[in-house]
Each structure stands twice: as C-alpha cells, then as structure tokens.
PyMOL Python script that loads the backbone (N, CA, C, O; Angstrom):
from pymol import cmd

cmd.read_pdbstr("""\
ATOM      1  N   MET A   1      -0.767  21.292   3.307  1.00  0.00           N
ATOM      2  CA  MET A   1      -0.169  19.982   3.513  1.00  0.00           C
ATOM      3  C   MET A   1      -0.936  19.267   4.607  1.00  0.00           C
ATOM      4  O   MET A   1      -1.231  19.856   5.647  1.00  0.00           O
ATOM      5  N   SER A   2      -1.257  18.022   4.387  1.00  0.00           N
ATOM      6  CA  SER A   2      -2.046  17.246   5.323  1.00  0.00           C
ATOM      7  C   SER A   2      -1.178  16.692   6.442  1.00  0.00           C
ATOM      8  O   SER A   2      -0.027  16.309   6.230  1.00  0.00           O
ATOM      9  N   THR A   3      -1.751  16.660   7.627  1.00  0.00           N
ATOM     10  CA  THR A   3      -1.051  16.057   8.761  1.00  0.00           C
ATOM     11  C   THR A   3      -1.677  14.731   9.140  1.00  0.00           C
ATOM     12  O   THR A   3      -1.297  14.124  10.140  1.00  0.00           O
ATOM     13  N   ASP A   4      -2.630  14.281   8.352  1.00  0.00           N
ATOM     14  CA  ASP A   4      -3.285  13.003   8.585  1.00  0.00           C
ATOM     15  C   ASP A   4      -2.278  11.876   8.425  1.00  0.00           C
ATOM     16  O   ASP A   4      -1.642  11.768   7.376  1.00  0.00           O
ATOM     17  N   SER A   5      -2.119  11.032   9.442  1.00  0.00           N
ATOM     18  CA  SER A   5      -1.123   9.962   9.396  1.00  0.00           C
ATOM     19  C   SER A   5      -1.432   8.944   8.307  1.00  0.00           C
ATOM     20  O   SER A   5      -0.518   8.289   7.805  1.00  0.00           O
ATOM     21  N   HIS A   6      -2.702   8.794   7.929  1.00  0.00           N
ATOM     22  CA  HIS A   6      -3.066   7.831   6.892  1.00  0.00           C
ATOM     23  C   HIS A   6      -2.618   8.296   5.507  1.00  0.00           C
ATOM     24  O   HIS A   6      -2.419   7.481   4.606  1.00  0.00           O
ATOM     25  N   THR A   7      -2.462   9.604   5.346  1.00  0.00           N
ATOM     26  CA  THR A   7      -2.082  10.154   4.061  1.00  0.00           C
ATOM     27  C   THR A   7      -0.704   9.679   3.642  1.00  0.00           C
ATOM     28  O   THR A   7      -0.451   9.494   2.452  1.00  0.00           O
ATOM     29  N   HIS A   8       0.192   9.477   4.600  1.00  0.00           N
ATOM     30  CA  HIS A   8       1.570   9.162   4.290  1.00  0.00           C
ATOM     31  C   HIS A   8       1.954   7.722   4.615  1.00  0.00           C
ATOM     32  O   HIS A   8       3.141   7.396   4.642  1.00  0.00           O
ATOM     33  N   ASP A   9       0.991   6.867   4.858  1.00  0.00           N
ATOM     34  CA  ASP A   9       1.291   5.478   5.194  1.00  0.00           C
ATOM     35  C   ASP A   9       2.129   4.784   4.140  1.00  0.00           C
ATOM     36  O   ASP A   9       3.038   4.023   4.473  1.00  0.00           O
ATOM     37  N   ASP A  10       1.833   5.037   2.858  1.00  0.00           N
ATOM     38  CA  ASP A  10       2.529   4.314   1.804  1.00  0.00           C
ATOM     39  C   ASP A  10       3.997   4.717   1.678  1.00  0.00           C
ATOM     40  O   ASP A  10       4.775   3.985   1.066  1.00  0.00           O
ATOM     41  N   VAL A  11       4.390   5.836   2.227  1.00  0.00           N
ATOM     42  CA  VAL A  11       5.769   6.282   2.155  1.00  0.00           C
ATOM     43  C   VAL A  11       6.665   5.398   3.016  1.00  0.00           C
ATOM     44  O   VAL A  11       7.850   5.251   2.718  1.00  0.00           O
ATOM     45  N   GLN A  12       6.124   4.812   4.069  1.00  0.00           N
ATOM     46  CA  GLN A  12       6.920   4.037   4.993  1.00  0.00           C
ATOM     47  C   GLN A  12       6.987   2.554   4.646  1.00  0.00           C
ATOM     48  O   GLN A  12       7.647   1.799   5.361  1.00  0.00           O
ATOM     49  N   HIS A  13       6.343   2.117   3.598  1.00  0.00           N
ATOM     50  CA  HIS A  13       6.362   0.705   3.214  1.00  0.00           C
ATOM     51  C   HIS A  13       7.743   0.317   2.714  1.00  0.00           C
ATOM     52  O   HIS A  13       8.407   1.099   2.033  1.00  0.00           O
ATOM     53  N   THR A  14       8.174  -0.887   3.050  1.00  0.00           N
ATOM     54  CA  THR A  14       9.482  -1.368   2.612  1.00  0.00           C
ATOM     55  C   THR A  14       9.359  -2.783   2.097  1.00  0.00           C
ATOM     56  O   THR A  14       8.337  -3.443   2.290  1.00  0.00           O
ATOM     57  N   ALA A  15      10.409  -3.245   1.440  1.00  0.00           N
ATOM     58  CA  ALA A  15      10.437  -4.624   0.956  1.00  0.00           C
ATOM     59  C   ALA A  15      10.399  -5.598   2.128  1.00  0.00           C
ATOM     60  O   ALA A  15       9.859  -6.697   2.001  1.00  0.00           O
ATOM     61  N   ALA A  16      10.963  -5.210   3.258  1.00  0.00           N
ATOM     62  CA  ALA A  16      10.999  -6.088   4.434  1.00  0.00           C
ATOM     63  C   ALA A  16       9.603  -6.390   4.959  1.00  0.00           C
ATOM     64  O   ALA A  16       9.366  -7.458   5.524  1.00  0.00           O
ATOM     65  N   THR A  17       8.680  -5.455   4.776  1.00  0.00           N
ATOM     66  CA  THR A  17       7.316  -5.667   5.258  1.00  0.00           C
ATOM     67  C   THR A  17       6.451  -6.325   4.203  1.00  0.00           C
ATOM     68  O   THR A  17       5.318  -6.717   4.483  1.00  0.00           O
ATOM     69  N   GLY A  18       6.975  -6.451   2.987  1.00  0.00           N
ATOM     70  CA  GLY A  18       6.213  -7.094   1.920  1.00  0.00           C
ATOM     71  C   GLY A  18       5.152  -6.217   1.305  1.00  0.00           C
ATOM     72  O   GLY A  18       4.256  -6.720   0.627  1.00  0.00           O
ATOM     73  N   THR A  19       5.229  -4.923   1.522  1.00  0.00           N
ATOM     74  CA  THR A  19       4.249  -4.010   0.950  1.00  0.00           C
ATOM     75  C   THR A  19       4.868  -3.256  -0.209  1.00  0.00           C
ATOM     76  O   THR A  19       6.091  -3.191  -0.338  1.00  0.00           O
ATOM     77  N   ARG A  20       4.022  -2.687  -1.048  1.00  0.00           N
ATOM     78  CA  ARG A  20       4.483  -1.956  -2.212  1.00  0.00           C
ATOM     79  C   ARG A  20       5.091  -0.614  -1.814  1.00  0.00           C
ATOM     80  O   ARG A  20       4.634   0.013  -0.858  1.00  0.00           O
ATOM     81  N   PRO A  21       6.117  -0.169  -2.537  1.00  0.00           N
ATOM     82  CA  PRO A  21       6.648   1.167  -2.285  1.00  0.00           C
ATOM     83  C   PRO A  21       5.651   2.227  -2.739  1.00  0.00           C
ATOM     84  O   PRO A  21       4.705   1.928  -3.469  1.00  0.00           O
ATOM     85  N   ALA A  22       5.866   3.459  -2.303  1.00  0.00           N
ATOM     86  CA  ALA A  22       4.934   4.558  -2.588  1.00  0.00           C
ATOM     87  C   ALA A  22       4.731   4.769  -4.077  1.00  0.00           C
ATOM     88  O   ALA A  22       3.604   5.022  -4.504  1.00  0.00           O
ATOM     89  N   MET A  23       5.771   4.674  -4.874  1.00  0.00           N
ATOM     90  CA  MET A  23       5.633   4.926  -6.302  1.00  0.00           C
ATOM     91  C   MET A  23       4.655   3.952  -6.948  1.00  0.00           C
ATOM     92  O   MET A  23       3.824   4.355  -7.762  1.00  0.00           O
ATOM     93  N   ALA A  24       4.748   2.679  -6.592  1.00  0.00           N
ATOM     94  CA  ALA A  24       3.824   1.696  -7.151  1.00  0.00           C
ATOM     95  C   ALA A  24       2.399   1.990  -6.711  1.00  0.00           C
ATOM     96  O   ALA A  24       1.463   1.854  -7.499  1.00  0.00           O
ATOM     97  N   THR A  25       2.230   2.389  -5.466  1.00  0.00           N
ATOM     98  CA  THR A  25       0.891   2.717  -4.963  1.00  0.00           C
ATOM     99  C   THR A  25       0.306   3.874  -5.756  1.00  0.00           C
ATOM    100  O   THR A  25      -0.851   3.826  -6.172  1.00  0.00           O
ATOM    101  N   HIS A  26       1.104   4.912  -5.966  1.00  0.00           N
ATOM    102  CA  HIS A  26       0.621   6.063  -6.723  1.00  0.00           C
ATOM    103  C   HIS A  26       0.364   5.684  -8.175  1.00  0.00           C
ATOM    104  O   HIS A  26      -0.586   6.180  -8.779  1.00  0.00           O
ATOM    105  N   THR A  27       1.181   4.827  -8.737  1.00  0.00           N
ATOM    106  CA  THR A  27       0.981   4.393 -10.113  1.00  0.00           C
ATOM    107  C   THR A  27      -0.335   3.638 -10.245  1.00  0.00           C
ATOM    108  O   THR A  27      -1.064   3.832 -11.218  1.00  0.00           O
ATOM    109  N   HIS A  28      -0.647   2.783  -9.282  1.00  0.00           N
ATOM    110  CA  HIS A  28      -1.926   2.065  -9.301  1.00  0.00           C
ATOM    111  C   HIS A  28      -3.094   3.049  -9.186  1.00  0.00           C
ATOM    112  O   HIS A  28      -4.115   2.883  -9.852  1.00  0.00           O
ATOM    113  N   GLN A  29      -2.944   4.067  -8.347  1.00  0.00           N
ATOM    114  CA  GLN A  29      -3.996   5.070  -8.212  1.00  0.00           C
ATOM    115  C   GLN A  29      -4.178   5.838  -9.517  1.00  0.00           C
ATOM    116  O   GLN A  29      -5.305   6.088  -9.944  1.00  0.00           O
ATOM    117  N   HIS A  30      -3.068   6.212 -10.147  1.00  0.00           N
ATOM    118  CA  HIS A  30      -3.151   6.936 -11.417  1.00  0.00           C
ATOM    119  C   HIS A  30      -3.774   6.062 -12.495  1.00  0.00           C
ATOM    120  O   HIS A  30      -4.566   6.540 -13.307  1.00  0.00           O
ATOM    121  N   LEU A  31      -3.420   4.792 -12.504  1.00  0.00           N
ATOM    122  CA  LEU A  31      -3.999   3.863 -13.470  1.00  0.00           C
ATOM    123  C   LEU A  31      -5.507   3.752 -13.269  1.00  0.00           C
ATOM    124  O   LEU A  31      -6.262   3.726 -14.241  1.00  0.00           O
ATOM    125  N   SER A  32      -5.941   3.687 -12.036  1.00  0.00           N
ATOM    126  CA  SER A  32      -7.385   3.632 -11.746  1.00  0.00           C
ATOM    127  C   SER A  32      -8.097   4.888 -12.232  1.00  0.00           C
ATOM    128  O   SER A  32      -9.175   4.809 -12.821  1.00  0.00           O
ATOM    129  N   MET A  33      -7.489   6.051 -11.983  1.00  0.00           N
ATOM    130  CA  MET A  33      -8.096   7.306 -12.433  1.00  0.00           C
ATOM    131  C   MET A  33      -8.147   7.368 -13.954  1.00  0.00           C
ATOM    132  O   MET A  33      -9.134   7.839 -14.520  1.00  0.00           O
ATOM    133  N   LEU A  34      -7.097   6.900 -14.622  1.00  0.00           N
ATOM    134  CA  LEU A  34      -7.088   6.883 -16.080  1.00  0.00           C
ATOM    135  C   LEU A  34      -8.161   5.967 -16.641  1.00  0.00           C
ATOM    136  O   LEU A  34      -8.778   6.277 -17.660  1.00  0.00           O
ATOM    137  N   ARG A  35      -8.386   4.843 -15.980  1.00  0.00           N
ATOM    138  CA  ARG A  35      -9.445   3.932 -16.434  1.00  0.00           C
ATOM    139  C   ARG A  35     -10.818   4.571 -16.296  1.00  0.00           C
ATOM    140  O   ARG A  35     -11.679   4.389 -17.157  1.00  0.00           O
ATOM    141  N   ILE A  36     -11.024   5.311 -15.230  1.00  0.00           N
ATOM    142  CA  ILE A  36     -12.291   6.027 -15.042  1.00  0.00           C
ATOM    143  C   ILE A  36     -12.443   7.097 -16.127  1.00  0.00           C
ATOM    144  O   ILE A  36     -13.510   7.232 -16.726  1.00  0.00           O
ATOM    145  N   LEU A  37     -11.368   7.857 -16.376  1.00  0.00           N
ATOM    146  CA  LEU A  37     -11.396   8.893 -17.408  1.00  0.00           C
ATOM    147  C   LEU A  37     -11.679   8.285 -18.772  1.00  0.00           C
ATOM    148  O   LEU A  37     -12.512   8.789 -19.525  1.00  0.00           O
ATOM    149  N   TYR A  38     -10.982   7.201 -19.087  1.00  0.00           N
ATOM    150  CA  TYR A  38     -11.173   6.518 -20.369  1.00  0.00           C
ATOM    151  C   TYR A  38     -12.624   6.064 -20.527  1.00  0.00           C
ATOM    152  O   TYR A  38     -13.248   6.311 -21.559  1.00  0.00           O
ATOM    153  N   GLY A  39     -13.152   5.405 -19.511  1.00  0.00           N
ATOM    154  CA  GLY A  39     -14.530   4.908 -19.572  1.00  0.00           C
ATOM    155  C   GLY A  39     -15.539   6.029 -19.720  1.00  0.00           C
ATOM    156  O   GLY A  39     -16.494   5.916 -20.488  1.00  0.00           O
ATOM    157  N   SER A  40     -15.331   7.104 -18.991  1.00  0.00           N
ATOM    158  CA  SER A  40     -16.256   8.240 -19.063  1.00  0.00           C
ATOM    159  C   SER A  40     -16.224   8.899 -20.430  1.00  0.00           C
ATOM    160  O   SER A  40     -17.268   9.186 -21.016  1.00  0.00           O
ATOM    161  N   CYS A  41     -15.024   9.137 -20.934  1.00  0.00           N
ATOM    162  CA  CYS A  41     -14.902   9.780 -22.248  1.00  0.00           C
ATOM    163  C   CYS A  41     -15.428   8.882 -23.362  1.00  0.00           C
ATOM    164  O   CYS A  41     -16.119   9.353 -24.265  1.00  0.00           O
ATOM    165  N   ALA A  42     -15.107   7.600 -23.304  1.00  0.00           N
ATOM    166  CA  ALA A  42     -15.565   6.672 -24.345  1.00  0.00           C
ATOM    167  C   ALA A  42     -17.082   6.554 -24.339  1.00  0.00           C
ATOM    168  O   ALA A  42     -17.705   6.511 -25.400  1.00  0.00           O
ATOM    169  N   THR A  43     -17.677   6.503 -23.163  1.00  0.00           N
ATOM    170  CA  THR A  43     -19.132   6.400 -23.052  1.00  0.00           C
ATOM    171  C   THR A  43     -19.807   7.672 -23.570  1.00  0.00           C
ATOM    172  O   THR A  43     -20.798   7.602 -24.297  1.00  0.00           O
ATOM    173  N   ALA A  44     -19.270   8.822 -23.195  1.00  0.00           N
ATOM    174  CA  ALA A  44     -19.828  10.090 -23.676  1.00  0.00           C
ATOM    175  C   ALA A  44     -19.695  10.187 -25.191  1.00  0.00           C
ATOM    176  O   ALA A  44     -20.622  10.622 -25.873  1.00  0.00           O
ATOM    177  N   LEU A  45     -18.554   9.786 -25.710  1.00  0.00           N
ATOM    178  CA  LEU A  45     -18.326   9.827 -27.146  1.00  0.00           C
ATOM    179  C   LEU A  45     -19.323   8.949 -27.894  1.00  0.00           C
ATOM    180  O   LEU A  45     -19.877   9.367 -28.911  1.00  0.00           O
ATOM    181  N   GLU A  46     -19.553   7.742 -27.402  1.00  0.00           N
ATOM    182  CA  GLU A  46     -20.542   6.845 -28.018  1.00  0.00           C
ATOM    183  C   GLU A  46     -21.928   7.470 -28.002  1.00  0.00           C
ATOM    184  O   GLU A  46     -22.652   7.421 -28.997  1.00  0.00           O
ATOM    185  N   ALA A  47     -22.293   8.055 -26.874  1.00  0.00           N
ATOM    186  CA  ALA A  47     -23.620   8.666 -26.752  1.00  0.00           C
ATOM    187  C   ALA A  47     -23.769   9.846 -27.707  1.00  0.00           C
ATOM    188  O   ALA A  47     -24.807   9.998 -28.351  1.00  0.00           O
ATOM    189  N   PHE A  48     -22.735  10.682 -27.799  1.00  0.00           N
ATOM    190  CA  PHE A  48     -22.813  11.842 -28.679  1.00  0.00           C
ATOM    191  C   PHE A  48     -22.846  11.430 -30.141  1.00  0.00           C
ATOM    192  O   PHE A  48     -23.533  12.064 -30.942  1.00  0.00           O
ATOM    193  N   ARG A  49     -22.122  10.386 -30.503  1.00  0.00           N
ATOM    194  CA  ARG A  49     -22.136   9.906 -31.888  1.00  0.00           C
ATOM    195  C   ARG A  49     -23.481   9.288 -32.246  1.00  0.00           C
ATOM    196  O   ARG A  49     -23.909   9.382 -33.396  1.00  0.00           O
ATOM    197  N   ALA A  50     -24.149   8.669 -31.302  1.00  0.00           N
ATOM    198  CA  ALA A  50     -25.425   8.006 -31.552  1.00  0.00           C
ATOM    199  C   ALA A  50     -26.599   8.987 -31.582  1.00  0.00           C
ATOM    200  O   ALA A  50     -27.665   8.664 -32.106  1.00  0.00           O
ATOM    201  N   ALA A  51     -26.406  10.167 -31.030  1.00  0.00           N
ATOM    202  CA  ALA A  51     -27.495  11.146 -30.953  1.00  0.00           C
ATOM    203  C   ALA A  51     -27.811  11.709 -32.336  1.00  0.00           C
ATOM    204  O   ALA A  51     -26.919  11.902 -33.161  1.00  0.00           O
ATOM    205  N   ASP A  52     -29.102  11.970 -32.574  1.00  0.00           N
ATOM    206  CA  ASP A  52     -29.512  12.582 -33.834  1.00  0.00           C
ATOM    207  C   ASP A  52     -29.044  14.031 -33.920  1.00  0.00           C
ATOM    208  O   ASP A  52     -28.819  14.548 -35.015  1.00  0.00           O
ATOM    209  N   ASN A  53     -28.901  14.674 -32.795  1.00  0.00           N
ATOM    210  CA  ASN A  53     -28.471  16.062 -32.736  1.00  0.00           C
ATOM    211  C   ASN A  53     -27.173  16.116 -31.929  1.00  0.00           C
ATOM    212  O   ASN A  53     -27.200  16.418 -30.736  1.00  0.00           O
ATOM    213  N   PRO A  54     -26.036  15.825 -32.570  1.00  0.00           N
ATOM    214  CA  PRO A  54     -24.777  15.737 -31.836  1.00  0.00           C
ATOM    215  C   PRO A  54     -24.360  17.075 -31.230  1.00  0.00           C
ATOM    216  O   PRO A  54     -24.791  18.145 -31.660  1.00  0.00           O
ATOM    217  N   VAL A  55     -23.521  16.971 -30.232  1.00  0.00           N
ATOM    218  CA  VAL A  55     -22.991  18.170 -29.594  1.00  0.00           C
ATOM    219  C   VAL A  55     -21.928  18.788 -30.485  1.00  0.00           C
ATOM    220  O   VAL A  55     -21.644  18.281 -31.571  1.00  0.00           O
ATOM    221  N   ASP A  56     -21.361  19.849 -30.039  1.00  0.00           N
ATOM    222  CA  ASP A  56     -20.324  20.582 -30.752  1.00  0.00           C
ATOM    223  C   ASP A  56     -19.247  19.651 -31.313  1.00  0.00           C
ATOM    224  O   ASP A  56     -18.736  18.786 -30.601  1.00  0.00           O
ATOM    225  N   ASP A  57     -18.910  19.830 -32.577  1.00  0.00           N
ATOM    226  CA  ASP A  57     -17.914  18.986 -33.238  1.00  0.00           C
ATOM    227  C   ASP A  57     -16.557  19.029 -32.538  1.00  0.00           C
ATOM    228  O   ASP A  57     -15.853  18.020 -32.487  1.00  0.00           O
ATOM    229  N   GLN A  58     -16.190  20.187 -32.000  1.00  0.00           N
ATOM    230  CA  GLN A  58     -14.895  20.293 -31.317  1.00  0.00           C
ATOM    231  C   GLN A  58     -14.885  19.475 -30.034  1.00  0.00           C
ATOM    232  O   GLN A  58     -13.860  18.891 -29.681  1.00  0.00           O
ATOM    233  N   LEU A  59     -16.007  19.425 -29.335  1.00  0.00           N
ATOM    234  CA  LEU A  59     -16.095  18.603 -28.118  1.00  0.00           C
ATOM    235  C   LEU A  59     -15.910  17.133 -28.474  1.00  0.00           C
ATOM    236  O   LEU A  59     -15.205  16.409 -27.770  1.00  0.00           O
ATOM    237  N   VAL A  60     -16.526  16.692 -29.545  1.00  0.00           N
ATOM    238  CA  VAL A  60     -16.374  15.306 -29.994  1.00  0.00           C
ATOM    239  C   VAL A  60     -14.909  15.038 -30.342  1.00  0.00           C
ATOM    240  O   VAL A  60     -14.366  13.995 -29.978  1.00  0.00           O
ATOM    241  N   ALA A  61     -14.279  15.960 -31.035  1.00  0.00           N
ATOM    242  CA  ALA A  61     -12.863  15.797 -31.397  1.00  0.00           C
ATOM    243  C   ALA A  61     -11.986  15.747 -30.144  1.00  0.00           C
ATOM    244  O   ALA A  61     -11.048  14.953 -30.072  1.00  0.00           O
ATOM    245  N   ASP A  62     -12.291  16.589 -29.165  1.00  0.00           N
ATOM    246  CA  ASP A  62     -11.529  16.577 -27.907  1.00  0.00           C
ATOM    247  C   ASP A  62     -11.708  15.258 -27.166  1.00  0.00           C
ATOM    248  O   ASP A  62     -10.753  14.711 -26.614  1.00  0.00           O
ATOM    249  N   LEU A  63     -12.935  14.754 -27.158  1.00  0.00           N
ATOM    250  CA  LEU A  63     -13.186  13.460 -26.511  1.00  0.00           C
ATOM    251  C   LEU A  63     -12.439  12.334 -27.216  1.00  0.00           C
ATOM    252  O   LEU A  63     -11.890  11.445 -26.565  1.00  0.00           O
ATOM    253  N   GLU A  64     -12.417  12.372 -28.545  1.00  0.00           N
ATOM    254  CA  GLU A  64     -11.661  11.361 -29.294  1.00  0.00           C
ATOM    255  C   GLU A  64     -10.189  11.399 -28.912  1.00  0.00           C
ATOM    256  O   GLU A  64      -9.560  10.357 -28.732  1.00  0.00           O
ATOM    257  N   THR A  65      -9.646  12.599 -28.791  1.00  0.00           N
ATOM    258  CA  THR A  65      -8.245  12.758 -28.390  1.00  0.00           C
ATOM    259  C   THR A  65      -8.026  12.223 -26.981  1.00  0.00           C
ATOM    260  O   THR A  65      -7.038  11.532 -26.729  1.00  0.00           O
ATOM    261  N   MET A  66      -8.929  12.531 -26.069  1.00  0.00           N
ATOM    262  CA  MET A  66      -8.779  12.064 -24.681  1.00  0.00           C
ATOM    263  C   MET A  66      -8.880  10.549 -24.595  1.00  0.00           C
ATOM    264  O   MET A  66      -8.152   9.932 -23.816  1.00  0.00           O
ATOM    265  N   VAL A  67      -9.753   9.941 -25.366  1.00  0.00           N
ATOM    266  CA  VAL A  67      -9.877   8.486 -25.367  1.00  0.00           C
ATOM    267  C   VAL A  67      -8.559   7.865 -25.815  1.00  0.00           C
ATOM    268  O   VAL A  67      -8.081   6.916 -25.193  1.00  0.00           O
ATOM    269  N   GLU A  68      -7.972   8.382 -26.877  1.00  0.00           N
ATOM    270  CA  GLU A  68      -6.704   7.842 -27.382  1.00  0.00           C
ATOM    271  C   GLU A  68      -5.559   8.085 -26.415  1.00  0.00           C
ATOM    272  O   GLU A  68      -4.738   7.196 -26.190  1.00  0.00           O
ATOM    273  N   ARG A  69      -5.495   9.277 -25.843  1.00  0.00           N
ATOM    274  CA  ARG A  69      -4.414   9.584 -24.894  1.00  0.00           C
ATOM    275  C   ARG A  69      -4.539   8.757 -23.632  1.00  0.00           C
ATOM    276  O   ARG A  69      -3.543   8.237 -23.129  1.00  0.00           O
ATOM    277  N   ALA A  70      -5.756   8.628 -23.112  1.00  0.00           N
ATOM    278  CA  ALA A  70      -5.955   7.830 -21.900  1.00  0.00           C
ATOM    279  C   ALA A  70      -5.615   6.365 -22.169  1.00  0.00           C
ATOM    280  O   ALA A  70      -4.996   5.705 -21.334  1.00  0.00           O
ATOM    281  N   LYS A  71      -6.016   5.861 -23.323  1.00  0.00           N
ATOM    282  CA  LYS A  71      -5.705   4.480 -23.683  1.00  0.00           C
ATOM    283  C   LYS A  71      -4.196   4.266 -23.730  1.00  0.00           C
ATOM    284  O   LYS A  71      -3.692   3.267 -23.217  1.00  0.00           O
ATOM    285  N   GLY A  72      -3.482   5.193 -24.337  1.00  0.00           N
ATOM    286  CA  GLY A  72      -2.030   5.102 -24.413  1.00  0.00           C
ATOM    287  C   GLY A  72      -1.371   5.130 -23.042  1.00  0.00           C
ATOM    288  O   GLY A  72      -0.440   4.367 -22.784  1.00  0.00           O
ATOM    289  N   GLU A  73      -1.843   5.994 -22.171  1.00  0.00           N
ATOM    290  CA  GLU A  73      -1.290   6.079 -20.818  1.00  0.00           C
ATOM    291  C   GLU A  73      -1.607   4.826 -20.001  1.00  0.00           C
ATOM    292  O   GLU A  73      -0.778   4.365 -19.216  1.00  0.00           O
ATOM    293  N   ILE A  74      -2.795   4.284 -20.187  1.00  0.00           N
ATOM    294  CA  ILE A  74      -3.150   3.030 -19.501  1.00  0.00           C
ATOM    295  C   ILE A  74      -2.200   1.926 -19.929  1.00  0.00           C
ATOM    296  O   ILE A  74      -1.702   1.171 -19.095  1.00  0.00           O
ATOM    297  N   GLU A  75      -1.951   1.832 -21.222  1.00  0.00           N
ATOM    298  CA  GLU A  75      -1.031   0.813 -21.731  1.00  0.00           C
ATOM    299  C   GLU A  75       0.382   1.029 -21.180  1.00  0.00           C
ATOM    300  O   GLU A  75       1.051   0.071 -20.792  1.00  0.00           O
ATOM    301  N   ARG A  76       0.832   2.283 -21.146  1.00  0.00           N
ATOM    302  CA  ARG A  76       2.174   2.602 -20.657  1.00  0.00           C
ATOM    303  C   ARG A  76       2.317   2.255 -19.177  1.00  0.00           C
ATOM    304  O   ARG A  76       3.292   1.616 -18.782  1.00  0.00           O
ATOM    305  N   LEU A  77       1.353   2.672 -18.356  1.00  0.00           N
ATOM    306  CA  LEU A  77       1.433   2.383 -16.923  1.00  0.00           C
ATOM    307  C   LEU A  77       1.284   0.897 -16.627  1.00  0.00           C
ATOM    308  O   LEU A  77       1.934   0.375 -15.722  1.00  0.00           O
ATOM    309  N   THR A  78       0.437   0.219 -17.382  1.00  0.00           N
ATOM    310  CA  THR A  78       0.273  -1.224 -17.194  1.00  0.00           C
ATOM    311  C   THR A  78       1.593  -1.938 -17.494  1.00  0.00           C
ATOM    312  O   THR A  78       1.986  -2.846 -16.761  1.00  0.00           O
ATOM    313  N   ALA A  79       2.268  -1.539 -18.551  1.00  0.00           N
ATOM    314  CA  ALA A  79       3.572  -2.130 -18.888  1.00  0.00           C
ATOM    315  C   ALA A  79       4.597  -1.819 -17.809  1.00  0.00           C
ATOM    316  O   ALA A  79       5.408  -2.673 -17.451  1.00  0.00           O
ATOM    317  N   HIS A  80       4.562  -0.593 -17.289  1.00  0.00           N
ATOM    318  CA  HIS A  80       5.487  -0.196 -16.225  1.00  0.00           C
ATOM    319  C   HIS A  80       5.294  -1.055 -14.972  1.00  0.00           C
ATOM    320  O   HIS A  80       6.263  -1.484 -14.345  1.00  0.00           O
ATOM    321  N   LEU A  81       4.041  -1.295 -14.622  1.00  0.00           N
ATOM    322  CA  LEU A  81       3.742  -2.100 -13.430  1.00  0.00           C
ATOM    323  C   LEU A  81       4.088  -3.565 -13.632  1.00  0.00           C
ATOM    324  O   LEU A  81       4.358  -4.270 -12.659  1.00  0.00           O
ATOM    325  N   ALA A  82       4.086  -4.040 -14.872  1.00  0.00           N
ATOM    326  CA  ALA A  82       4.382  -5.435 -15.155  1.00  0.00           C
ATOM    327  C   ALA A  82       5.878  -5.742 -15.059  1.00  0.00           C
ATOM    328  O   ALA A  82       6.271  -6.903 -14.944  1.00  0.00           O
ATOM    329  N   LYS A  83       6.709  -4.700 -15.108  1.00  0.00           N
ATOM    330  CA  LYS A  83       8.152  -4.905 -15.009  1.00  0.00           C
ATOM    331  C   LYS A  83       8.522  -5.381 -13.614  1.00  0.00           C
ATOM    332  O   LYS A  83       7.991  -4.870 -12.627  1.00  0.00           O
ATOM    333  N   PRO A  84       9.427  -6.355 -13.515  1.00  0.00           N
ATOM    334  CA  PRO A  84       9.862  -6.808 -12.193  1.00  0.00           C
ATOM    335  C   PRO A  84      10.634  -5.699 -11.484  1.00  0.00           C
ATOM    336  O   PRO A  84      11.351  -4.921 -12.113  1.00  0.00           O
ATOM    337  N   ALA A  85      10.474  -5.642 -10.174  1.00  0.00           N
ATOM    338  CA  ALA A  85      11.124  -4.584  -9.375  1.00  0.00           C
ATOM    339  C   ALA A  85      12.605  -4.824  -9.210  1.00  0.00           C
ATOM    340  O   ALA A  85      13.291  -4.030  -8.568  1.00  0.00           O
TER     341      ALA A  85
END
""", "prot")
cmd.dss("prot")
cmd.show_as("cartoon", "prot")
cmd.util.cbc("prot")
cmd.orient("prot")
C-alpha cells in the first residue's frame, strides 16, 4: 500500500471544491487505458491481416475479440460518464 499523499488526492475531492469524485477520476483513467488497448490491438490486427505471412490464426482471433470487447467497454464507460451526477 502506498503512503504517497498524491496517490490518494482524488479521494478527498468533494462537490464543494468543484472537483470530480474518485470514481469519476478512476473511470476516466480506465477509459484512457481502454482507448490505448483498443488502438494497440486494432493496429496490430491491421498489420497482421496485411502481412503476406500472417501470425498464428488464434492470435488474430484473440485480437479481434479484444478489439470488440474494448470497443464495447469504451462505449459503456463513455455513456456512464455522460450521465448527469
């Protein structure tokens, strides 16, 4: 467990200070990570499909699944964040 005071700053945010609560902060962080995952998987998938000597078929299938799952989670979290508090 970290004792760094910066690690827990978002826990103390309140509506009175005009800052986002911790859950929203973590949701934004998760959304950012999902976007990175989506971009990485989609780019790798495009490269593997374009190659004359593709990689293992199961890896391509796994990447296709990850692209779809990440896309779905991005849509879900984006909708969650769009809801009024």
